[in-house]
N, CA, C and O atoms as a GROMACS GRO file, in nm:
protein
  364
    1MET      N    1   0.083  -0.118   0.000
    1MET     CA    2   0.000   0.000   0.000
    1MET      C    3   0.088   0.125   0.000
    1MET      O    4   0.053   0.226  -0.061
    2GLN      N    5   0.200   0.118   0.068
    2GLN     CA    6   0.290   0.233   0.067
    2GLN      C    7   0.344   0.257  -0.073
    2GLN      O    8   0.352   0.372  -0.117
    3GLN      N    9   0.381   0.152  -0.142
    3GLN     CA   10   0.434   0.166  -0.278
    3GLN      C   11   0.330   0.223  -0.373
    3GLN      O   12   0.367   0.286  -0.472
    4LEU      N   13   0.204   0.201  -0.346
    4LEU     CA   14   0.096   0.252  -0.431
    4LEU      C   15   0.045   0.388  -0.384
    4LEU      O   16  -0.055   0.439  -0.436
    5ASP      N   17   0.112   0.446  -0.287
    5ASP     CA   18   0.075   0.576  -0.230
    5ASP      C   19  -0.066   0.573  -0.172
    5ASP      O   20  -0.144   0.667  -0.188
    6LEU      N   21  -0.098   0.462  -0.104
    6LEU     CA   22  -0.229   0.446  -0.041
    6LEU      C   23  -0.218   0.441   0.111
    6LEU      O   24  -0.316   0.413   0.179
    7TRP      N   25  -0.100   0.467   0.165
    7TRP     CA   26  -0.076   0.460   0.308
    7TRP      C   27  -0.097   0.598   0.368
    7TRP      O   28  -0.042   0.697   0.318
    8SER      N   29  -0.175   0.605   0.473
    8SER     CA   30  -0.205   0.733   0.536
    8SER      C   31  -0.133   0.742   0.671
    8SER      O   32  -0.131   0.645   0.748
    9SER      N   33  -0.076   0.856   0.699
    9SER     CA   34  -0.012   0.875   0.829
    9SER      C   35  -0.111   0.927   0.933
    9SER      O   36  -0.081   0.930   1.052
   10GLN      N   37  -0.229   0.966   0.888
   10GLN     CA   38  -0.330   1.020   0.979
   10GLN      C   39  -0.440   0.916   1.003
   10GLN      O   40  -0.508   0.872   0.910
   11ARG      N   41  -0.455   0.878   1.128
   11ARG     CA   42  -0.556   0.779   1.166
   11ARG      C   43  -0.697   0.839   1.149
   11ARG      O   44  -0.717   0.957   1.179
   12PRO      N   45  -0.793   0.760   1.103
   12PRO     CA   46  -0.932   0.808   1.094
   12PRO      C   47  -0.987   0.845   1.232
   12PRO      O   48  -0.935   0.801   1.334
   13GLU      N   49  -1.091   0.924   1.233
   13GLU     CA   50  -1.158   0.962   1.358
   13GLU      C   51  -1.210   0.838   1.430
   13GLU      O   52  -1.242   0.737   1.366
   14LEU      N   53  -1.219   0.845   1.561
   14LEU     CA   54  -1.266   0.731   1.640
   14LEU      C   55  -1.406   0.686   1.598
   14LEU      O   56  -1.435   0.566   1.599
   15GLU      N   57  -1.492   0.780   1.562
   15GLU     CA   58  -1.628   0.744   1.520
   15GLU      C   59  -1.624   0.656   1.395
   15GLU      O   60  -1.705   0.564   1.381
   16ALA      N   61  -1.532   0.683   1.306
   16ALA     CA   62  -1.520   0.603   1.183
   16ALA      C   63  -1.475   0.461   1.215
   16ALA      O   64  -1.513   0.366   1.147
   17MET      N   65  -1.394   0.447   1.317
   17MET     CA   66  -1.343   0.315   1.355
   17MET      C   67  -1.447   0.232   1.430
   17MET      O   68  -1.431   0.110   1.443
   18ALA      N   69  -1.552   0.295   1.479
   18ALA     CA   70  -1.654   0.226   1.560
   18ALA      C   71  -1.770   0.175   1.477
   18ALA      O   72  -1.874   0.138   1.533
   19SER      N   73  -1.757   0.170   1.347
   19SER     CA   74  -1.866   0.125   1.260
   19SER      C   75  -1.906  -0.018   1.294
   19SER      O   76  -1.823  -0.100   1.333
   20GLN      N   77  -2.033  -0.048   1.278
   20GLN     CA   78  -2.084  -0.183   1.298
   20GLN      C   79  -2.110  -0.253   1.165
   20GLN      O   80  -2.155  -0.368   1.162
   21VAL      N   81  -2.082  -0.184   1.055
   21VAL     CA   82  -2.103  -0.237   0.920
   21VAL      C   83  -1.977  -0.313   0.876
   21VAL      O   84  -1.866  -0.265   0.901
   22PRO      N   85  -1.992  -0.430   0.812
   22PRO     CA   86  -1.873  -0.502   0.765
   22PRO      C   87  -1.780  -0.413   0.683
   22PRO      O   88  -1.826  -0.332   0.602
   23PHE      N   89  -1.652  -0.428   0.704
   23PHE     CA   90  -1.548  -0.351   0.637
   23PHE      C   91  -1.557  -0.202   0.665
   23PHE      O   92  -1.494  -0.122   0.596
   24CYS      N   93  -1.635  -0.162   0.765
   24CYS     CA   94  -1.656  -0.019   0.796
   24CYS      C   95  -1.695   0.057   0.669
   24CYS      O   96  -1.655   0.172   0.650
   25ALA      N   97  -1.772  -0.007   0.584
   25ALA     CA   98  -1.805   0.049   0.452
   25ALA      C   99  -1.880   0.181   0.460
   25ALA      O  100  -1.880   0.258   0.365
   26ASP      N  101  -1.943   0.207   0.574
   26ASP     CA  102  -2.017   0.332   0.586
   26ASP      C  103  -1.930   0.448   0.638
   26ASP      O  104  -1.971   0.563   0.631
   27THR      N  105  -1.810   0.417   0.688
   27THR     CA  106  -1.729   0.523   0.748
   27THR      C  107  -1.587   0.533   0.694
   27THR      O  108  -1.524   0.638   0.709
   28LEU      N  109  -1.535   0.428   0.632
   28LEU     CA  110  -1.397   0.428   0.584
   28LEU      C  111  -1.391   0.387   0.437
   28LEU      O  112  -1.472   0.307   0.390
   29ALA      N  113  -1.295   0.441   0.366
   29ALA     CA  114  -1.264   0.388   0.233
   29ALA      C  115  -1.200   0.251   0.253
   29ALA      O  116  -1.141   0.225   0.358
   30TYR      N  117  -1.212   0.163   0.156
   30TYR     CA  118  -1.163   0.026   0.170
   30TYR      C  119  -1.014   0.023   0.203
   30TYR      O  120  -0.970  -0.056   0.287
   31GLU      N  121  -0.937   0.109   0.137
   31GLU     CA  122  -0.793   0.112   0.164
   31GLU      C  123  -0.765   0.159   0.307
   31GLU      O  124  -0.666   0.117   0.367
   32GLN      N  125  -0.850   0.246   0.362
   32GLN     CA  126  -0.836   0.286   0.502
   32GLN      C  127  -0.867   0.168   0.593
   32GLN      O  128  -0.796   0.145   0.692
   33TRP      N  129  -0.971   0.092   0.560
   33TRP     CA  130  -1.006  -0.026   0.639
   33TRP      C  131  -0.890  -0.126   0.640
   33TRP      O  132  -0.857  -0.182   0.744
   34LEU      N  133  -0.829  -0.148   0.523
   34LEU     CA  134  -0.716  -0.239   0.516
   34LEU      C  135  -0.605  -0.195   0.612
   34LEU      O  136  -0.551  -0.275   0.688
   35GLN      N  137  -0.571  -0.066   0.606
   35GLN     CA  138  -0.460  -0.016   0.686
   35GLN      C  139  -0.491  -0.010   0.834
   35GLN      O  140  -0.408  -0.051   0.916
   36TRP      N  141  -0.608   0.040   0.871
   36TRP     CA  142  -0.635   0.072   1.010
   36TRP      C  143  -0.714  -0.035   1.085
   36TRP      O  144  -0.719  -0.032   1.208
   37VAL      N  145  -0.776  -0.130   1.015
   37VAL     CA  146  -0.854  -0.235   1.082
   37VAL      C  147  -0.796  -0.373   1.051
   37VAL      O  148  -0.758  -0.446   1.142
   38PHE      N  149  -0.789  -0.407   0.923
   38PHE     CA  150  -0.747  -0.542   0.885
   38PHE      C  151  -0.602  -0.572   0.923
   38PHE      O  152  -0.575  -0.672   0.990
   39LEU      N  153  -0.510  -0.489   0.881
   39LEU     CA  154  -0.368  -0.518   0.907
   39LEU      C  155  -0.335  -0.524   1.056
   39LEU      O  156  -0.264  -0.616   1.098
   40PRO      N  157  -0.384  -0.429   1.138
   40PRO     CA  158  -0.357  -0.443   1.282
   40PRO      C  159  -0.418  -0.570   1.343
   40PRO      O  160  -0.358  -0.634   1.429
   41ARG      N  161  -0.538  -0.606   1.297
   41ARG     CA  162  -0.602  -0.727   1.349
   41ARG      C  163  -0.524  -0.852   1.309
   41ARG      O  164  -0.507  -0.943   1.390
   42MET      N  165  -0.478  -0.857   1.186
   42MET     CA  166  -0.398  -0.972   1.142
   42MET      C  167  -0.267  -0.978   1.219
   42MET      O  168  -0.220  -1.088   1.253
   43GLN      N  169  -0.207  -0.865   1.248
   43GLN     CA  170  -0.084  -0.861   1.328
   43GLN      C  171  -0.108  -0.922   1.465
   43GLN      O  172  -0.026  -0.999   1.514
   44GLN      N  173  -0.220  -0.888   1.528
   44GLN     CA  174  -0.256  -0.944   1.658
   44GLN      C  175  -0.273  -1.095   1.650
   44GLN      O  176  -0.225  -1.168   1.736
   45ILE      N  177  -0.342  -1.140   1.547
   45ILE     CA  178  -0.365  -1.283   1.530
   45ILE      C  179  -0.233  -1.357   1.517
   45ILE      O  180  -0.212  -1.461   1.580
   46LEU      N  181  -0.143  -1.303   1.436
   46LEU     CA  182  -0.013  -1.369   1.416
   46LEU      C  183   0.072  -1.366   1.542
   46LEU      O  184   0.137  -1.464   1.576
   47GLU      N  185   0.072  -1.252   1.612
   47GLU     CA  186   0.151  -1.241   1.735
   47GLU      C  187   0.106  -1.338   1.843
   47GLU      O  188   0.187  -1.386   1.922
   48HIS      N  189  -0.024  -1.368   1.846
   48HIS     CA  190  -0.079  -1.459   1.948
   48HIS      C  191  -0.094  -1.602   1.897
   48HIS      O  192  -0.149  -1.688   1.966
   49SER      N  193  -0.046  -1.627   1.776
   49SER     CA  194  -0.055  -1.760   1.714
   49SER      C  195  -0.198  -1.812   1.714
   49SER      O  196  -0.222  -1.932   1.728
   50SER      N  197  -0.292  -1.721   1.697
   50SER     CA  198  -0.433  -1.758   1.688
   50SER      C  199  -0.464  -1.810   1.549
   50SER      O  200  -0.391  -1.780   1.454
   51PRO      N  201  -0.570  -1.888   1.534
   51PRO     CA  202  -0.606  -1.936   1.401
   51PRO      C  203  -0.650  -1.820   1.311
   51PRO      O  204  -0.712  -1.724   1.357
   52LEU      N  205  -0.617  -1.831   1.185
   52LEU     CA  206  -0.660  -1.730   1.088
   52LEU      C  207  -0.810  -1.738   1.067
   52LEU      O  208  -0.869  -1.846   1.082
   53PRO      N  209  -0.874  -1.627   1.033
   53PRO     CA  210  -1.019  -1.630   1.011
   53PRO      C  211  -1.054  -1.721   0.894
   53PRO      O  212  -0.988  -1.720   0.790
   54ALA      N  213  -1.157  -1.799   0.911
   54ALA     CA  214  -1.203  -1.887   0.804
   54ALA      C  215  -1.272  -1.805   0.696
   54ALA      O  216  -1.339  -1.706   0.724
   55ARG      N  217  -1.253  -1.846   0.574
   55ARG     CA  218  -1.322  -1.786   0.459
   55ARG      C  219  -1.297  -1.635   0.450
   55ARG      O  220  -1.388  -1.558   0.421
   56CYS      N  221  -1.175  -1.595   0.474
   56CYS     CA  222  -1.139  -1.454   0.461
   56CYS      C  223  -1.117  -1.424   0.313
   56CYS      O  224  -1.028  -1.482   0.251
   57GLY      N  225  -1.196  -1.338   0.256
   57GLY     CA  226  -1.184  -1.304   0.115
   57GLY      C  227  -1.175  -1.153   0.096
   57GLY      O  228  -1.277  -1.084   0.094
   58LEU      N  229  -1.055  -1.102   0.082
   58LEU     CA  230  -1.036  -0.958   0.067
   58LEU      C  231  -1.061  -0.910  -0.075
   58LEU      O  232  -1.114  -0.800  -0.096
   59ARG      N  233  -1.023  -0.991  -0.172
   59ARG     CA  234  -1.032  -0.946  -0.310
   59ARG      C  235  -1.175  -0.915  -0.356
   59ARG      O  236  -1.195  -0.812  -0.420
   60PRO      N  237  -1.275  -0.998  -0.327
   60PRO     CA  238  -1.410  -0.967  -0.376
   60PRO      C  239  -1.459  -0.828  -0.333
   60PRO      O  240  -1.514  -0.754  -0.414
   61MET      N  241  -1.440  -0.794  -0.207
   61MET     CA  242  -1.482  -0.662  -0.160
   61MET      C  243  -1.395  -0.554  -0.223
   61MET      O  244  -1.444  -0.447  -0.258
   62GLY      N  245  -1.267  -0.583  -0.238
   62GLY     CA  246  -1.176  -0.487  -0.300
   62GLY      C  247  -1.214  -0.456  -0.444
   62GLY      O  248  -1.203  -0.342  -0.488
   63GLU      N  249  -1.258  -0.557  -0.517
   63GLU     CA  250  -1.299  -0.536  -0.656
   63GLU      C  251  -1.412  -0.436  -0.665
   63GLU      O  252  -1.416  -0.354  -0.757
   64GLN      N  253  -1.503  -0.442  -0.572
   64GLN     CA  254  -1.617  -0.350  -0.571
   64GLN      C  255  -1.579  -0.212  -0.517
   64GLN      O  256  -1.629  -0.111  -0.565
   65SER      N  257  -1.491  -0.209  -0.420
   65SER     CA  258  -1.467  -0.086  -0.346
   65SER      C  259  -1.354   0.002  -0.399
   65SER      O  260  -1.345   0.119  -0.362
   66LEU      N  261  -1.270  -0.050  -0.483
   66LEU     CA  262  -1.150   0.023  -0.523
   66LEU      C  263  -1.158   0.081  -0.664
   66LEU      O  264  -1.054   0.110  -0.724
   67GLN      N  265  -1.276   0.097  -0.716
   67GLN     CA  266  -1.294   0.147  -0.852
   67GLN      C  267  -1.222   0.280  -0.876
   67GLN      O  268  -1.172   0.304  -0.986
   68HIS      N  269  -1.217   0.364  -0.777
   68HIS     CA  270  -1.161   0.499  -0.790
   68HIS      C  271  -1.009   0.503  -0.801
   68HIS      O  272  -0.952   0.609  -0.824
   69LEU      N  273  -0.941   0.389  -0.786
   69LEU     CA  274  -0.796   0.388  -0.782
   69LEU      C  275  -0.728   0.367  -0.916
   69LEU      O  276  -0.605   0.379  -0.925
   70GLY      N  277  -0.802   0.336  -1.020
   70GLY     CA  278  -0.739   0.315  -1.151
   70GLY      C  279  -0.637   0.202  -1.149
   70GLY      O  280  -0.666   0.094  -1.099
   71GLN      N  281  -0.518   0.226  -1.203
   71GLN     CA  282  -0.414   0.123  -1.211
   71GLN      C  283  -0.371   0.078  -1.072
   71GLN      O  284  -0.337  -0.040  -1.054
   72ARG      N  285  -0.372   0.166  -0.974
   72ARG     CA  286  -0.334   0.125  -0.839
   72ARG      C  287  -0.430   0.017  -0.789
   72ARG      O  288  -0.392  -0.069  -0.710
   73ARG      N  289  -0.556   0.021  -0.835
   73ARG     CA  290  -0.655  -0.080  -0.799
   73ARG      C  291  -0.608  -0.217  -0.846
   73ARG      O  292  -0.611  -0.314  -0.769
   74VAL      N  293  -0.565  -0.226  -0.970
   74VAL     CA  294  -0.520  -0.353  -1.027
   74VAL      C  295  -0.402  -0.408  -0.946
   74VAL      O  296  -0.398  -0.526  -0.913
   75ASP      N  297  -0.307  -0.321  -0.914
   75ASP     CA  298  -0.189  -0.363  -0.838
   75ASP      C  299  -0.227  -0.409  -0.698
   75ASP      O  300  -0.172  -0.507  -0.649
   76LEU      N  301  -0.318  -0.339  -0.633
   76LEU     CA  302  -0.360  -0.376  -0.499
   76LEU      C  303  -0.442  -0.505  -0.501
   76LEU      O  304  -0.431  -0.586  -0.409
   77LEU      N  305  -0.523  -0.526  -0.604
   77LEU     CA  306  -0.601  -0.650  -0.614
   77LEU      C  307  -0.511  -0.771  -0.625
   77LEU      O  308  -0.545  -0.878  -0.574
   78VAL      N  309  -0.397  -0.758  -0.692
   78VAL     CA  310  -0.302  -0.869  -0.701
   78VAL      C  311  -0.253  -0.906  -0.561
   78VAL      O  312  -0.245  -1.024  -0.528
   79VAL      N  313  -0.221  -0.806  -0.481
   79VAL     CA  314  -0.175  -0.831  -0.344
   79VAL      C  315  -0.287  -0.894  -0.261
   79VAL      O  316  -0.263  -0.988  -0.186
   80LEU      N  317  -0.409  -0.842  -0.274
   80LEU     CA  318  -0.521  -0.898  -0.198
   80LEU      C  319  -0.547  -1.043  -0.236
   80LEU      O  320  -0.579  -1.125  -0.150
   81GLU      N  321  -0.532  -1.075  -0.363
   81GLU     CA  322  -0.550  -1.214  -0.408
   81GLU      C  323  -0.443  -1.303  -0.345
   81GLU      O  324  -0.472  -1.416  -0.307
   82GLN      N  325  -0.321  -1.254  -0.335
   82GLN     CA  326  -0.213  -1.331  -0.271
   82GLN      C  327  -0.242  -1.355  -0.124
   82GLN      O  328  -0.218  -1.464  -0.073
   83ILE      N  329  -0.293  -1.252  -0.056
   83ILE     CA  330  -0.328  -1.268   0.086
   83ILE      C  331  -0.439  -1.372   0.101
   83ILE      O  332  -0.431  -1.459   0.187
   84ASP      N  333  -0.542  -1.362   0.017
   84ASP     CA  334  -0.651  -1.460   0.021
   84ASP      C  335  -0.598  -1.601   0.002
   84ASP      O  336  -0.641  -1.693   0.071
   85TYR      N  337  -0.506  -1.618  -0.091
   85TYR     CA  338  -0.449  -1.751  -0.118
   85TYR      C  339  -0.372  -1.801   0.004
   85TYR      O  340  -0.388  -1.917   0.043
   86LEU      N  341  -0.290  -1.715   0.064
   86LEU     CA  342  -0.211  -1.756   0.181
   86LEU      C  343  -0.301  -1.796   0.297
   86LEU      O  344  -0.274  -1.895   0.365
   87VAL      N  345  -0.408  -1.720   0.320
   87VAL     CA  346  -0.500  -1.752   0.430
   87VAL      C  347  -0.569  -1.885   0.402
   87VAL      O  348  -0.580  -1.969   0.492
   88GLN      N  349  -0.615  -1.905   0.280
   88GLN     CA  350  -0.682  -2.031   0.247
   88GLN      C  351  -0.587  -2.150   0.256
   88GLN      O  352  -0.627  -2.258   0.298
   89SER      N  353  -0.460  -2.131   0.217
   89SER     CA  354  -0.361  -2.238   0.224
   89SER      C  355  -0.327  -2.277   0.367
   89SER      O  356  -0.291  -2.391   0.394
   90ALA      N  357  -0.339  -2.182   0.458
   90ALA     CA  358  -0.305  -2.206   0.598
   90ALA      C  359  -0.417  -2.278   0.673
   90ALA      O  360  -0.396  -2.325   0.785
   91GLN      N  361  -0.535  -2.287   0.615
   91GLN     CA  362  -0.650  -2.347   0.683
   91GLN      C  363  -0.634  -2.496   0.694
   91GLN      O  364  -0.721  -2.564   0.748
   0.00000   0.00000   0.00000
């Protein structure tokens, strides 16, 4: 995400982080959700050797949500597909 200039140094407002909607779709852009919700949660899971979430599919939501990114969308979808594959392989 940093290489695609999608990394933000400013954390979203607390209200945006408290969404009850999947992927915080009502309060965060998908790339914000990846950075501020998904990646920290995955870090916690790995640090505690907890099982990975079953049926984690990042790419399908990304395909719908990242239309505004143009070529960066294509590059990020490749990474999301790799993450999906790694999670499924670890199950």
